[in-house]
Structure formats: structure tokens, C-alpha cells
N, C-alpha and C positions, 0 to 999 in steps of 0.2 A: 528494570529499565534497559539493561544491557541486552536482554533477550529480545525486547521489542525493537531496539535500535538495530540489532543484528538481523532481525526478520526483515526490517525495511531495507537494510543494506543488501541482503541477499535477493530480495524479490522486488526491488525498486522498479524493475522494468515492467513487471505485471501491473503495478499501480500506475505507471506512466501510460502504458498502452490502454488500460481501461479508462483512465482519465481522458485521454484523447478520444477514445471511442464514445465516452459519455458526452464530451463536448460536441462531437460530430452528431450524436443523437439529439442533443439539445438544439443544435442548428437546424437539423431536419425537422424537428417538432416545431421550431419557431417558424420555419418556412411553410409548414402545413396549416398554421392557424390563420383564420381570416383577419384581414387588416381592418382596423377601426380608426377612423379619422374624427377629430373633434374640432368644431368651429365655435367661437365664442362671440356673442354680441352683448355689449354693456348698455343698460338702460338706466337713465336717471329718472327716478320716480318723483313726481310732484303732487302736491295736494290737489284733489279735485272733488267737488261735491261736498259731501259731509264726512270726509276722511277724518278719523279720530284715532288717537293713540290708545292702544289696548294695554292693560296692565301686563307687565312683563315683556313689552315690545323691545325690539333691538335698538331703537333710537328714541330721542326725545322730541322728534318732530311729530307732525300730525299723522304720519304714516307708520303703520306697523309692517316692517319689511318681512317679518316671519310669516305674517298672514299673506302678504303679496307673493312670497316664494311658493307657498302652498297653492295659491290661486293659479300659478303657472301651469299646473296639471289639471286644472278644472275642466269640466266637459266643454264649457263654452270656448275657452282658449284653445284647447286641443282641436275642437271642431273647426274653429276659425283657421288654425294653421293647416289642417287637412284640406280646407277649401282653397287656401293659397297654393298649396303644393299639389292640388288635384289628386289627392290620395284618399282612399277609403279605410285603410288599416289604422284606425284611430288608436287602438291599444298599442300597436307597435310604435306609433309616434309618441304616445305618452311615456313609454318606457325608454325612449331614446333621449329625452330632454332631462336636464338637471339644472338646478339653480344654486348659485353661491352668493352670499351676502358678505362683502368685505367689511371688516369691523369699522364702526364709527363713520359709515357712509350711508347715503340714500340711493345706492346703486345696486342693481340686480345684474349678475353675470349669468347669461343664459347660454348653457352648453348643450350642443346637439351632436350626438355621435351617429356616424353612418359609415358604410363600407366604402364610400367614394368621397374624395375631397370636395367636389362640387356639390354633392348631395348634402354633406355636412354644412356647408356654407348656406345653402338654400334653406335648410331646416332651421338654422339659427335665426336667419332673417324672418322667416315665416312666423316663428313663435314670438319674436320681438314685436312684429307688426300686429299679430293677433292679440297679444297681451295689451298693447297700448290701445288698440281699437276697442277691445272689450272693456277696458277701464274707462275710456272716454265715453263709451256708450252707456255704461252704468252711471257715470256721473251726470250725463245729460238726462237720463231717465229719472234720476233722483231730483234734479232741478225741476223737471217738468212735473213730477209728482207734488213737489212743494208748491209750485205755482198753481196747480189745480186745486190744492187744498185751500190756498189763499183766496182763489176766485170763489170757491164755495162759501167761504166765510163772508166775502164781500157781497155775494148774492143774498145771503141771509140778512146781513146788516142793511142792505138796500130795501128789502121787504119790511124790516122793522122800521126803517126811516119813513117808508110810505104810510105805514099805519100811524106813526106819530104825527105826521103831517095832516092826516085825515082827522085826527082827534083835535089838533090845534085849530083847524078850520071851524069846528063846531063849538069850541070853547070860547068864553068871553075873555078878552084880553086883560080885563081887570080881576079875573078870578085867580085864586091860588093854584088851581089845577093847570092853568095855562102856563104859569111860570115853571112848573115841574116838567111839563111836556116840552117846553122850549129848551130846558137844560138837557133833557134826554136826546132831543134832536141834535144839539150841538155835539154831544158826546159821540153819538152814532156817526155823524159826519166826520168827526176827527178819526175815528177807528177806520172808517172806509178809506179815508185819504192815506192813512198809514199803511193799510194793506195794499192799496194800489201802488204805493211807493215800493213796497217789498216785491210785488209782482214785476214792476218795472226793473228792479235790480236783478231779479232772477232772469228776466228775459235778456238783459244786456250783459250778464256775467259770461266771461270767456272761460271755456273749459280746456285745460291743458293737463292731461293725465301724466305726461312725461315725454322724454325724448331719448332717442338713441344717441349715445355719446361715443360709441365705438362700434363701427359697422363690422359685421361678420366677414371674416376673410377666408380664403381658401387655405386650408392647412397644408404645410409642406411635407410633413412626415406623419406617419400613424403613431398614435399613442399606445396602441396594442397591436400585436404582442410586443412585450418589452424584451428586446433581443438580449440585453445584458443579463437580465434575470434568468431567462431560459438557458443561455449559455452557461452561466454560473451554476444553475441547478443541475444541468447535465454533467458538468465537470465534477461537481460535488458527489453526485450519485455514482459516477464512474470511479472516483477516488475511493468512495466507501466500498464499492464492489471490488476494486482492486485490493484494498486492504483485507477484505473478507476472503478473497481467493488466495491471497498470500498467506493469511493465517491458516486457511484450510490446507494449502499445500505444505506449509511448515508442519502442521500437525500430522499429516499423512507421510511426510518425509522422515524416515527413521535414521538417516545417515548421520554419522558423527561429523561434527563441524568444528567443535572447540573442546577444550579440556573439560569444561563443565559437563559435556555429554558423557565423557568417560566416568567422571565422578558419579553421575546419576546412574550409570550402569554398574556401579560398585567396584570400579577399578581406579586405583590411584594413578596420577600422571607423573611418570618418571622424567619425561622430557619431550620436547618438540623439536623436530629438525626444521630449521629455517629454509626459506627459498621456495622455488617452484618445483613442480614434479620433474621437469626435464633436466634440472640442475642437481638432482639428488640421486641419480642413477650411477653412482660411483663411490669409491672409497675416498673419503674426504682427507685432505691434507691436515696436518696437526693444528695449524694456526688459522684455518678457515672457519667461518661461522659454524658449518656443520661439524668440523673436527672438534671445535670447542664444546659443542653440544654433546658429542659422544665421549669426550674426556670427562665431562661432568657425570654422564651416565656410567662410565667405568668406575668412577669414585663411589657412586652410590651402590653399584653392584658389589664392589669389594667390601664396602662398609657393611653391607647386608649379610655377607658370608660369615658364618661362624667357623671356628677352627675345624679344619678337616673338610670343609665344603669348597668345591672348586668347579662344579659343573653347572652351567646355566643353559637352559633350552630356550630358544627364541622361536615363537610360532606366530602366525598371523591369524587374526580373527576372520579374515575373508581371503579368498584366493587372490594371489598377486605377488609381486616381488618385494613387498614391504619387509617380510621376515628375512629374506636373503640379504637385503641391504642393511638392516639393523644388525644381523649376525656378523656380517663381514666387517662393518665399521666398529662394532663393539670388540671383536677379536683384534682388529688392528690397533684400537686404543689400548687394550690390555697389553699387547705385545710391545707397544712403545715404552712401557715401563721397564723393559728388560726381562719380563717373565716369559717362560716358554708356554706358548698358547697353541692349542690344537683346535682348528675350526673344522667341524664335521658337517658336511652337507648330507642331510638325511631325507631330502625330498626325492620322491620316485621319479623315474624318467619322464612321466607325462607332465611334470612341472617344468621341464626345460623349455616349454613354449612361452614362459614368462619373459618379461622384457630385460631382466638383469640376472642371468645365470651366475652361480657362484664362481665358476671357473673363470669367466671373463672378468669378473670384478677384481679378483685377487691376482690375476695374471698367471694361471697355471693351466696345464692341459686338462681337458674335461674328463679324460679316462687315462688310466683305470681309476676307479673310485670305490665307494662303499658298497655299491651293489655287486661289483665284481668280487670283492672280499667276502661278502656274505654268500655269494654263489660258489665260492671256492676256486675261482679262476686265477686270482693273484693273491699274493701275500699282503699282509697289512703294511709291511715295510715298503713294498713296491707301490702301494696306493698312497702312501704319505708323501706329499710334495712340500717343498719349501716355497713360501710366497716370495715373489720377485722383489717386492718393495721393502718387506720387513723380514730380516733373516730369522728372527725368533718366532715367526708365525708359520706354523705347519698346517697344511690343508689336506683334508680328505674329501674329495668332491663326491657328488652324488653317484657318478658313474653312468654307464649306459646300458647295463644288462636289464632288460625289461622283465626277465624271469625272476627277479629278486623281489617281486611284489609279495607282501606278507611277511618277508624275512625281518622287517624292522621290529617285529614282536617276538623274534626268536631269542634263545639264550646266547647265541653267538654274539649278537650285538651287545648284550649285557657284559659278556666276557671282554669284548673289545674295549668298552668304556672303562671297565675295571682296570684293565692293563694300562690304558692311557692315563688314568688317574695317578698311577704310580710313577709315570715318567714325564708328566707335564704339570705346570703350575695351574693352568686354567683350561677348561674344555668349554667351547661354545658350540652348541648343537643347533643347526638350522633345521627346524622341523616343518612338516607340511602344515597347512592351515587347519584349524579345528573344524572348519566347515567342510573340508574336503574328505577327511578320513579320520579314523580313530588312532592313527599312528602318532599324532601329537600327544595323546594321553599316554601311550606306551613309552615314548621318549621322555615325557615329563616325569614318569615314575622312576626313571633312572637318574634324574637330575636333582640337584640340590635347590634350585630356584628356577623360576620361569619368568619370561618377559613376553608381553603381548605387543606385537607390531600392528598398528592401526593406521589405515589410510583414510585421511579426512576426505569427506564428500564421496566416499566409495563404500567404506565399511559401515554397516548399520549398527544401531545400538543393541538390537536383539542378538546380533552375532557376537558383539563384545560380551554381553551378559552370558551367552551360552558358552563362549570360550573360557571365561572366568570360572563358570560352574564346572566345566569339564576338568580344568586343572585342579580345582579344589577337591574334586571327588577322588583324585588319585593321591591326594595328600601333599602335592608339591606347592610350596609357598609361591604365590604370585606377587612379584615385586611391584608390578605396575605395568602401565602401557607407555609405549613410545609412539608419538604421533608423527606420521610422515605426510607430507603433502600428496595430493593425488598424483599417482605415477602413471606414465603412459604404458598401456598394455598392448604389446605387438604380438601378433600370432606368427612367430618365426621359430621354427623348430631347429635345434642344433642336432645334426645327425650323429649317431654314435659311430666311432671309427671301427674299422674292421680289425680283427685280431692281427697283431704284428705291426699296425700302422701307428704313427704318433700324431695325435690331434693337436693342432696349434690353437692357442687361445685366441678368441676373437675380441673385437673392440679396439680401442686406441692403442698404439704401440707403447710398450712400457719403457723402452730406452730409445733415445735418439742416436744418430750415427756417431756423434762426437762424445758420447758418454762411455766411461770406462767401467768395467765390472769391478765390484769390490770383492765379491766372493761368488764363484759359480755355483757352489752348493751341490746338492745331490742331483739336481736335474737341469743344471746349466742356466738357470734364470739369474738375472742381475737385479740388485735393488735399485730403485729409482733415486735420482739425485736429490729430490726435494723431500725425502723421508729421512727420519732418524735411523741411522744404520749402526746398530749395536751388535758387534760380532760376538756371538756366544757359541759355545760348543753345540754341535748339532744334536738333535734328539736321539737318544740311545734307542736304536731299533733292534737290538739283539733279542730283547725279550719279545718284541713283536713277531720276529721270525720264528722263535720257538713256539709262540701261540698259534701261528699259522700252521706249522707242522703238526701241532696237536690237533688242530681242526681237521686237517687232511686225514690223519690217522683215525 
């Protein structure tokens, strides 16, 4: 669930944009659809002629409204409506009309759909008139049929009566046959009178097939298309598309974003530096959030060291200043315990284009440095500088001799680290990134442990896995990874000073005008007022001088 919530939090703008686009698409689709207007006419159906209830009818009256609803689309009714509307497309008219029967009523609601409001009104009126006229005509025709049948019976009975009268005139009044014929005559006359009464009733019966109780009106708005449905459908499709694009983007994005990404790459999380990238390009003060994070990192590193282990190499999984920042802050945290710490910048000069060079971070001159020592131009003692803020922190910068490329894998560097092991409590080596060169492996083989610096939202998971594999192949224990927020990368090259010149450290000033130096040290730098200043004996450089003379010989 946290992965899904993180996906939504990172790519919410994609879902919002595509949802808005889907809504706009739904609006455009809604506008492209033809409009459909419906007008309704209500007809009260009354008994007429021989109306009778059919089994299963909708009401208990003499009329079956289900049958009447079906008759609305009969050929005769549709033809009558077409005649009223003066149209010939009978099939289109039949498809445009629909009938509803409200429960427990004798009312038919005739609905007619058309592309124009006036046309819908006219269609509903025409079908109501045609239905009532057809029903009334059928009722009258039925009455006429019944009357014609009665007249035929009366005619037959009249002929029978004439025959009976003829027989009576020939018969003797005193005979028994006369009495029988007289009785037949009376019966026939009675039947003729009854049939005449029925014919008279049919002739005088008033036929009322029904009446329109609600006239069709001009509809004010179309019933189709339904704007709300189309808008909602477009928004839903846009949202689904946005979530799909976000999921695809997340799957294709291999960048490290959280600690779980490191764990999935096989690297434990040692710590995470809080804050944003612009606020993490410095050495943190001891009691700041970043300083407390590196204090915890220092404790974990010290606890992981076995007796005799003191060298840790810090490398980045991707190019950038993350390794420089982690190495400088870890060395500062170690030196705040009073231990003698040497911070070695082992990145080649082409890495000086990064946003936070080591010299500017700790407030020392960028040259001379390790590259000059390896090239034999200066001694190790001359390249070792005391950090301005922490007296027990000694710094060997990268230097500025470009011809030192490839010397990080030489035996001279191994001898230098061996010598520094004997004269310092801890050595922190800032190594190039594993993705830039193989120097990180060479430096890791000289160290007792390794730490991986990872920039979130810049370093990819394959780079982390590759860096961990490189370190494991040389047999150096990987303590874990330190996560840094994404840092600004500025292409600004620090030029190397000419021989004989002194390079001034760049960045913010280390001392204000009203601060007094505590100890000038070997190179004249003063510790900052907000740092812990523990005055210890300076690092013994006599052995370093002897090693330099041996290198020259």
C-alpha cells in the first residue's frame, strides 16, 4: 500500500492532467452528439365498443392497457400520425414513439423523441390524436357490425312472421293448429321488438375512446446526450489512463526514491540526511538535524570496526557530490570525538566540476593535494592540511595535477595509507563513483569498510546494485548506504593554481571579522566559533617526510 500511495504522491500531476484531458474529451464528445428532445402527451383511455379485460391485464377495468400500449405502434396508428405530420417515413415514426403505463391508472403516456423541440411536440400530439381516432373508429365500426347483425336477424324473423301469418289465415280459428301458430307469431313479434330495441340502443350509443388529459409541450432541454454521464465517463477514463501512465512511468523509472529501494538492491540503509538538496551542500553543525544524522552514522561505523580497523572508503553509486559530502561530514563527526582523523580526497581532477569540492567544504586550500604527492611534486607533510573548523581533522585534498590519472592504483598510495594508519585514529577516503572508473574498487581494497553514498531521485537501482557488487568482489565489507537528497549539480570548474601560488578556498567565509583564532595550526586556518574545538597535538608528520624522501629516492 505504501508503494501505491508513493506512486500517487509522485505522479499525481499525471493523473490530474489526464483526468482534465479526459473531462475535456468527454465534453467534446458530448457536444458532437446529436440532441434528442422528448415531448409527452398523456391520454386517459375509456371503454368503447366491446372493450374487455384480458387475463393478465394491467388494470381491473374493461380496458387492457398493455394491449393498448402495443397498439400505439400498430400500422393504422402510425399511418394516421404520419398523415397528420405529413410525413412518409413510417418506420422512423414508429421507432421514435414509446408508451409508458403508470401503475394503477388508465393513462397512457405517449413519448415522442425528435432532434428539435417543436418536432417532438408535434409528434406527441399526432400520435395521441391518431390513437384516439383509431380507437374511436374501431369502436364505431364494431357498433355498426353489431347493428348490422341484429338487422339481419330482424329480417329473418320478419320473414318467419310473414309465413306464420299466411298459415294463420288458412287455418280454422277453432283448430288446435291455429293456437300453435298464434303462439309462434307472438314469440316472433316479441323477438323482433327486442332486436329493434337493441338496434336503437346501438344507434344512439355515444362512443368516447378517451381524452387527452395532458397536452404535449415543447421540451426545454434535451434528454440526450446526458452531459453529466459523458463528463464523468471522460474523467474516469482520463483518471484510469493517468494511473496507467503513472504506473508505467514508475516501472520504467529505476531511480532510488526511498530506503526500500536500497534494500531491494541488496544494500542496507545506514542513514538518511534530512532536508533539501540546496541545504545539504555543507558540513553540518553538531546539533543540526544533518549533524545528528552523521553522529549516528559515526557511531554505527565505529561499532562495525573490529580491533585494528580504521579505514573507511566512501564512494558514490553515481557521479555527483554525494560521496564528497558524506565523506566530509563523516570525518567531521569522527573528529568531534577527539580522535585524530585524516580525510583523503581521492577523486581525480575531472571531478572538481561537481557542486561541492572537498576543499571548499572543509575550508582548506585545494592544492597541493594527493595528486601532487603521487606525482612526486610535494611531500605528504606539505599536502596534509588542518581543517579550519576542527583541529583534529587533517585533510589531504584531491589536488590539481591532471597527470596523476591512474596513480590511484599504484603502490605509492598503498604505502601512504599504511603510513597514515600508524599516525591517525581513523582514515576517511573520498573515492570516485563506481560508475565513473575502477578507482573505487582499488581504494576499497585498501580500506576496512565501505559506505555507499546515494542521491535520491538521481541514482538508479541498477547503479546501486552494480556498486555493491564491485565492492563485494574486492572483499571489502559494505556497511550500507547513506541516502542524500537530490543535490544541485553545477558545471563550475575550479582551476588548479600555478606552481608557487596559494589557492584560496572558495565558498562562504569560515571566520567573521570579530572572531579570534584559537590556533593558527600549520597552515594558518582558524576553527569556526560554532564547532567543538578540542586542542590536541598536531599529527606527527616526521614519518610522512621520511616516506616522501624514500619515494623520491
